[in-house]
N, C-alpha and C positions, 0 to 999 in steps of 0.2 A: 435537478440535484443542488438538494444544500453545498455552501461555496465550503465548510469543513472539507466534506467529502470530491468535490471539484478543485480541488488543494492535491488532499489523500490521492487522485484518481494523474491531476499535473506530476507529482512525483512520481506517482511507480511509470508513470509513460517516462517518462527519464529514463530511467530505471534504475533507480534510488530502490535497496529492500524496502524491504516492509518493515526490522527494527531501526534501521533509518527514518523512514516515514513518521511511525508514530511516536519519534522522540524531537522530530521537527512538527506536527501538527500538534502535538502533548493528546495522546492518543494509547492507550495500553496496544500492545503488538498482540497480545489474541484478540484483539478488541476488532484493529485491526485484519485479520484472519477470518473470522468471521465472517465480516463485512464482504472476503474476496470470496468464500467458502457459497455467503449467500447467493453470490454474483451481482451482487449489488455495483462490486468495482473490481476491474480485471487486474492482476499482477503477469508479468513475467516470468517465466522461470530461469533463472537466470542456467550456464552452461560448466558446469567446474572440466575449469582444462588438466591435462594430464602431460 
């Protein structure tokens, strides 16, 4: 796995959101969502508290 993708996955594993990760690694949020949608990265969906 390329280093940038490894860093993104590590941040997602820490529970950071897609916008937070995209800002930190310098990639557009839409690009990051496409990579997640293609199955190259895995993100957890946050549960909204009510």
